[in-house]
Backbone as a printed PyTorch tensor [residue, N CA C, xyz], in Angstrom:
tensor([[[-11.5100, -29.8710, -25.2090],
         [-10.2110, -29.3080, -24.9130],
         [-10.3540, -27.7900, -24.7670]],

        [[ -9.8080, -27.2130, -23.6700],
         [ -9.9050, -25.7690, -23.4320],
         [ -8.7530, -25.0390, -24.1040]],

        [[ -9.0780, -23.8560, -24.6430],
         [ -8.0370, -23.0200, -25.2420],
         [ -7.2340, -22.3360, -24.1470]],

        [[ -5.9480, -22.1810, -24.3730],
         [ -5.0650, -21.4780, -23.4340],
         [ -4.9270, -20.0400, -23.9190]],

        [[ -5.3050, -19.0760, -23.0480],
         [ -5.2270, -17.6860, -23.4970],
         [ -3.7820, -17.1960, -23.4580]],

        [[ -3.4430, -16.3570, -24.4140],
         [ -2.0840, -15.8420, -24.5300],
         [ -2.0010, -14.3490, -24.2540]],

        [[ -3.0710, -13.6100, -24.5320],
         [ -2.9780, -12.1660, -24.3670],
         [ -3.2400, -11.7530, -22.9240]],

        [[ -2.8890, -10.5040, -22.6240],
         [ -3.0360,  -9.9850, -21.2630],
         [ -4.5010,  -9.7260, -20.9630]],

        [[ -4.9120, -10.0350, -19.7420],
         [ -6.2930,  -9.8160, -19.3240],
         [ -6.3470,  -8.7410, -18.2590]],

        [[ -7.4950,  -8.0670, -18.1650],
         [ -7.6750,  -6.9680, -17.2150],
         [ -7.4380,  -7.4310, -15.7760]],

        [[ -7.8990,  -8.6320, -15.4240],
         [ -7.7700,  -9.0980, -14.0420],
         [ -6.3420,  -9.4980, -13.6800]],

        [[ -5.4400,  -9.5770, -14.6710],
         [ -4.0310,  -9.8820, -14.3910],
         [ -3.1970,  -8.6080, -14.2500]],

        [[ -3.8360,  -7.4530, -14.3850],
         [ -3.1200,  -6.1790, -14.4000],
         [ -2.4810,  -5.8720, -13.0430]],

        [[ -1.2820,  -5.3600, -13.0820],
         [ -0.6220,  -4.8720, -11.8810],
         [ -0.4960,  -3.3580, -11.9620]],

        [[ -0.2020,  -2.7160, -10.8510],
         [ -0.0300,  -1.2640, -10.8460],
         [  1.3150,  -0.9270, -10.2320]],

        [[  1.8640,   0.2440, -10.5630],
         [  3.1470,   0.6300,  -9.9840],
         [  3.0340,   0.8600,  -8.4800]],

        [[  4.1410,   0.6780,  -7.7860],
         [  4.1720,   0.8460,  -6.3340],
         [  3.8470,   2.2890,  -5.9540]],

        [[  3.2220,   2.4760,  -4.7810],
         [  2.7970,   3.8120,  -4.3470],
         [  3.9720,   4.6550,  -3.8540]],

        [[  5.0170,   4.0250,  -3.3220],
         [  6.1900,   4.7250,  -2.7850],
         [  5.7790,   5.8020,  -1.7900]],

        [[  5.1070,   5.3970,  -0.7490],
         [  4.5540,   6.2970,   0.2630],
         [  5.6640,   7.0750,   0.9700]],

        [[  5.4310,   8.3560,   1.1760],
         [  6.3940,   9.2450,   1.8440],
         [  5.8050,   9.7630,   3.1590]],

        [[  6.6630,  10.3610,   3.9730],
         [  6.1990,  11.0220,   5.1910],
         [  5.7000,  12.4190,   4.8460]],

        [[  4.6090,  12.8190,   5.4530],
         [  4.0850,  14.1590,   5.2180],
         [  2.5980,  14.2080,   5.5010]],

        [[  1.9910,  15.3320,   5.1840],
         [  0.5540,  15.4990,   5.3980],
         [ -0.2010,  14.4490,   4.5890]],

        [[ -1.3050,  13.9720,   5.1490],
         [ -2.0400,  12.8570,   4.5630],
         [ -2.5270,  13.1720,   3.1440]],

        [[ -2.1470,  12.3160,   2.1800],
         [ -2.6130,  12.4320,   0.8010],
         [ -2.9690,  11.0330,   0.3230]],

        [[ -4.2570,  10.7940,   0.1060],
         [ -4.7630,   9.4740,  -0.2700],
         [ -5.5580,   9.6050,  -1.5600]],

        [[ -5.3280,   8.6960,  -2.5200],
         [ -6.0340,   8.7090,  -3.7910],
         [ -6.8660,   7.4400,  -3.9280]],

        [[ -8.1200,   7.5650,  -4.3980],
         [ -8.9200,   6.3600,  -4.6550],
         [ -8.4910,   5.6930,  -5.9610]],

        [[ -8.5060,   4.3750,  -5.9860],
         [ -8.1550,   3.5950,  -7.1680],
         [ -9.3100,   2.6470,  -7.4570]],

        [[ -9.7960,   2.6430,  -8.6870],
         [-10.9030,   1.7520,  -9.0360],
         [-10.3880,   0.3330,  -9.2000]],

        [[-11.1220,  -0.6280,  -8.6360],
         [-10.7330,  -2.0310,  -8.6630],
         [-11.7990,  -2.8670,  -9.3590]],

        [[-11.5750,  -4.1480,  -9.3920],
         [-12.4970,  -5.0860, -10.0340],
         [-13.8700,  -5.0190,  -9.3870]],

        [[-14.9070,  -4.9670, -10.2080],
         [-16.2690,  -4.8980,  -9.7120],
         [-16.7010,  -3.4850,  -9.3650]],

        [[-15.9060,  -2.4760,  -9.7350],
         [-16.2610,  -1.0920,  -9.4260],
         [-15.9640,  -0.6970,  -7.9960]],

        [[-15.3060,  -1.5620,  -7.2210],
         [-14.9460,  -1.2450,  -5.8450],
         [-13.7790,  -0.2690,  -5.8240]],

        [[-13.5630,   0.3490,  -4.6690],
         [-12.4780,   1.3150,  -4.5420],
         [-11.4740,   0.8540,  -3.4940]],

        [[-10.1950,   1.0260,  -3.8180],
         [ -9.1260,   0.8900,  -2.8340],
         [ -8.5430,   2.2810,  -2.6610]],

        [[ -7.9480,   2.5350,  -1.5240],
         [ -7.4020,   3.8630,  -1.2570],
         [ -5.8980,   3.7560,  -1.1180]],

        [[ -5.1770,   4.4490,  -2.0030],
         [ -3.7340,   4.3640,  -2.0500],
         [ -3.1330,   5.5450,  -1.3180]],

        [[ -2.3370,   5.2800,  -0.2950],
         [ -1.6880,   6.3490,   0.4830],
         [ -0.4270,   6.7980,  -0.2460]],

        [[ -0.3690,   8.0700,  -0.6090],
         [  0.8080,   8.6370,  -1.2570],
         [  1.7010,   9.3380,  -0.2360]],

        [[  1.0710,   9.9920,   0.7390],
         [  1.7940,  10.5940,   1.8740],
         [  1.0180,  10.3110,   3.1390]],

        [[  1.7450,  10.0000,   4.1950],
         [  1.1050,   9.6570,   5.4680],
         [  2.0050,  10.1310,   6.5960]],

        [[  1.4230,  10.6410,   7.6790],
         [  2.2340,  11.0050,   8.8400],
         [  1.7940,  10.2730,  10.1000]],

        [[  0.8040,   9.3700,   9.9850],
         [  0.3440,   8.5950,  11.1400],
         [ -0.0720,   7.2110,  10.6610]],

        [[ -0.1440,   6.2700,  11.5920],
         [ -0.5500,   4.9180,  11.2300],
         [ -0.9270,   4.1120,  12.4540]],

        [[ -1.5690,   2.9910,  12.2190],
         [ -1.9750,   2.0790,  13.2800],
         [ -0.9490,   0.9620,  13.3480]],

        [[ -0.2130,   0.8650,  14.4450],
         [  0.8650,  -0.1130,  14.5820],
         [  0.6000,  -1.0300,  15.7580]],

        [[  0.9350,  -2.3100,  15.5790],
         [  0.7460,  -3.2810,  16.6580],
         [  2.1000,  -3.6630,  17.2350]],

        [[  2.1080,  -3.8740,  18.5370],
         [  3.2940,  -4.2550,  19.2880],
         [  2.9930,  -5.6380,  19.8370]],

        [[  3.4960,  -6.6670,  19.1300],
         [  3.1340,  -8.0530,  19.4100],
         [  3.4710,  -8.5160,  20.8150]],

        [[  4.6740,  -8.1850,  21.2840],
         [  5.1010,  -8.6870,  22.6050],
         [  4.3040,  -8.0540,  23.7370]],

        [[  3.8110,  -6.8180,  23.5320],
         [  3.0270,  -6.1390,  24.5610],
         [  1.5240,  -6.3280,  24.3700]],

        [[  1.1430,  -6.9900,  23.2710],
         [ -0.2580,  -7.3000,  22.9860],
         [ -1.1170,  -6.0260,  22.9440]],

        [[ -0.6540,  -5.0060,  22.2060],
         [ -1.4350,  -3.7820,  22.0790],
         [ -1.2240,  -3.1760,  20.6910]],

        [[ -2.1850,  -2.3830,  20.2540],
         [ -2.0950,  -1.6570,  18.9900],
         [ -2.5360,  -0.2200,  19.2430]],

        [[ -1.7970,   0.7310,  18.6790],
         [ -2.1050,   2.1380,  18.9090],
         [ -1.9240,   2.9210,  17.6100]],

        [[ -2.6750,   4.0160,  17.4830],
         [ -2.4740,   4.9450,  16.3760],
         [ -1.4020,   5.9340,  16.8050]],

        [[ -0.3190,   5.9810,  16.0340],
         [  0.8140,   6.8260,  16.4130],
         [  1.2190,   7.7100,  15.2340]],

        [[  1.9310,   8.7830,  15.5530],
         [  2.4540,   9.7030,  14.5460],
         [  3.8750,   9.2750,  14.1940]],

        [[  4.2010,   9.2550,  12.9040],
         [  5.5350,   8.8720,  12.4560],
         [  6.4490,  10.0880,  12.4810]],

        [[  7.5920,   9.9570,  13.1300],
         [  8.5560,  11.0480,  13.2030],
         [  9.6740,  10.8780,  12.1810]],

        [[ 10.1690,   9.6390,  12.0250],
         [ 11.3020,   9.4020,  11.1420],
         [ 11.2560,   7.9540,  10.6740]],

        [[ 11.9360,   7.6700,   9.5780],
         [ 12.0160,   6.3190,   9.0400],
         [ 13.4540,   5.8580,   9.1110]],

        [[ 13.6630,   4.6740,   9.6520],
         [ 15.0020,   4.1010,   9.7790],
         [ 15.3770,   3.4350,   8.4660]],

        [[ 16.6100,   3.5810,   8.0400],
         [ 17.0860,   2.9710,   6.7950],
         [ 17.0140,   1.4600,   6.8770]],

        [[ 16.4640,   0.8400,   5.8320],
         [ 16.3860,  -0.6060,   5.7480],
         [ 16.8280,  -1.0020,   4.3420]],

        [[ 17.9220,  -1.7680,   4.2360],
         [ 18.5170,  -2.0840,   2.9420],
         [ 17.5620,  -2.8900,   2.0560]],

        [[ 16.6610,  -3.6670,   2.6400],
         [ 15.7640,  -4.4980,   1.8370],
         [ 14.6090,  -3.6940,   1.2580]],

        [[ 14.2380,  -2.6040,   1.8930],
         [ 13.1270,  -1.7900,   1.4100],
         [ 13.6230,  -0.3590,   1.2270]],

        [[ 14.1100,  -0.0760,   0.0490],
         [ 14.8560,   1.1740,  -0.1590],
         [ 14.0420,   2.2600,  -0.8370]],

        [[ 12.6970,   2.1360,  -0.9230],
         [ 11.9300,   3.1320,  -1.6580],
         [ 11.6270,   4.3790,  -0.8580]],

        [[ 11.8980,   4.4270,   0.4420],
         [ 11.6490,   5.6260,   1.2310],
         [ 12.8460,   6.5600,   1.1140]]])
């Protein structure tokens, strides 16, 4: 019979949301499982966006963010 663990484990850990803003690029490295690194964007003014109906993807500069009631962290 296997024991059921009750305490919190490192691999179950979550982190707070980055809440990315518009502005000059600011990226922080975050250490992950196995010593790997993820890069968390704190401020960004450009991104790679795909346009499904036109079948193309381009790197574009962000000018403004439209209000969206479901995602209110911007």
